[in-house]
Phi, psi and omega in degrees: 000135179242120189236141177250139175242121180258119185101104187252051178260214185293339177263308187292319184294312176301324179293317178299317179297316182295320178295320179295317179294337181271001174112353180278155167272129187236132169248121177264134182243138174204150178280346181271106183295330178300320179294311183295321178296317180300314181296318180293337176268000180077026180249120181275144175245010177239126191305314187277004172247117186276150176295329178300321178297318181293335181271001179297152184300323180299312183288326178298327181275331192244352183232124177227147181242148183205159170258002183270098185284353176293342179287355174305325184293349179276352196258160171262339181210148178227125178250123185262117183233062184251163183293151170231079183279184172254153172273186184297343180259016183059039175249153182300138174245099182266014186299322180295318179294311186288324176294323175298316180300316179297323181292318186272339187308316182296344185255004180294136181250157178302132178087355183293147174255127175247129179235132172263128179249345184294138180291134183201179183277155180301130180108347184300312184298313183284319191264337182248308184287314184303311181300323180293316180295317181292318181294321183281337183258335186078007180256166179246136176293137179088343178245304183264322175216173191236136185235129179226164170238127180218096189292145177292152174224053181276142179232081184302137176088351178270109183294341180269358182267118180237126186310314187292338186260354178275120179306137187244122178282140179213135175226148182240159176293329175222169178297322179294321176301314180299314181300317180293321179296320178297323178299319179293306185293331181294347175297321188241341186249132186285324185230121178251135180253104184280130174237170194282343183198167174297323181298320178293319178297319178296318180293326179299311181296315184290331175294318178304316184283327176295320178305314180290317181301313183293318182288326175293320177299320179300311181288332174295320178292318178297324178303314181295316181294311183294330179299320178292341178263004182060041177245134181277111182300325182290325175294320178299314182296318179300321178288317183297324185285357173286344177291124187279002180209154171073008178213139176228126184286133167235155189236141179285171180193189182277005184145181181262146176221175180097176186271354187247295194296322180286346190244308193301320180303329182288343173296318181284322180295324176296315181296323178299319179297326179296338180253018179058037176245160182243124177261076191292318179300315183296313181296318180295316179299318179298318180295317179298312182292322180292336181279344187302316178301321178295321177299316181299315181294324176299321178295322176298314180298318180300315183291321177295319179298320178301337181253020179059041178234163178240151177294322178299123180086350179286149176268119184239129177251118178269122179266111177089118176242357170288160185280344178213164184296141167065029172231167177252024186265119182255008184302121178056027183296130178295340178300325181292319177296318178301314180294324178295317179294317179301316180294322180295335178266011173068029169280157175266111192251131169230172179217161172225125178208112183296344183262348182226084186293331179233132180293120184284166175285131180237161182293318189257338184230146178224114176236117179275076189225156170239154180298134179276133176283131184275109172233166179303316182295316181295313182301318183290347180282347185261145177285331183208136174250121182255108181277102186259324180227123188272070176296142178294335184284351178285142174270093188290331176292319178298316180297314181300321184288328190245352180276138176291311177225134172241120173261109188261113179262000187238003178070030179289319184263170178251158178295158175109358178255134188300323187268010180259131173234135179262141181214000000 
């Protein structure tokens, strides 16, 4: 079996590796030549995937990367793992999916299976992707080639998360599409969850992410309320989660990050508006979570004011710019928003992150910075240390001992220390 993976990022690359390790021949496609060249040289650009793994004999023989999309015609199956971001109006941007479809359509072969893995709103596969593929190929879905939707369930940075062992939802445009898609995925995935249509599969994925978004918004709101009552939200959550039924812990933070939770719920709220429906929970949760960076900065300003200092001109060290602990993934990281607000208020901003030594180029923000090494002398030079991402590699005792003010957004520290502020 020869399988293509389009998009070699945090979703596509682990999937490509797993299919190759499971015996398939895999061609990875990406528009970024640096990525394809790195993979062909056995050099990983994702922290939790080692270069040693890429240099294994199995992957050297079974996995190749290219920017040449004409090689689609060599394949029996193509899995699309490209971004589905929002535009400036918080509306779905399907350009990556649809441009990919236009690119591959001329190379579709009879009997080929096409699967979309990118998170999107219900109806995308049937109503948006299918017409582009059929028009560009001259073939018909369910007759000449097969189209399915099977959403990714990748958990970057979780050492216990293994692609092959995470149950995978799959729905097809027709029963034959579903059967063919299951045949492909069963090569690498142990458990497949069959649903009745692509729309149900799309709704399943977006429901998972809305569930998390709404519950995170709830604890973020409780954090603000309990802070005014001098109650530690993290202590409350630790006590509440001892209940063996009816409660699931979610944790507050400085905002939402990652490729799913800050974005995907708005795909459904947008679609609801197209049908003259209101997704009130989703919109409210989004507003609460989007406000968190501003809340954190207000807490920083309050604490500096209490010490007869101003944020303007203050030296602020942001700890952690990845969106979650112990990864090098900055997608939608709230740390970037925090740094942007700090800079707009004329604070002097630096950062420390053991996983991101140099601040990368981003579309909306540009910081010409390198990660600061944490020493007692360096920490003591800052007016305020803002703990944004709780990496395991930070020496929290050293920080506590030498920082003038620590604004803790992750509940790392406990109440009762003079220089700790929770936000």
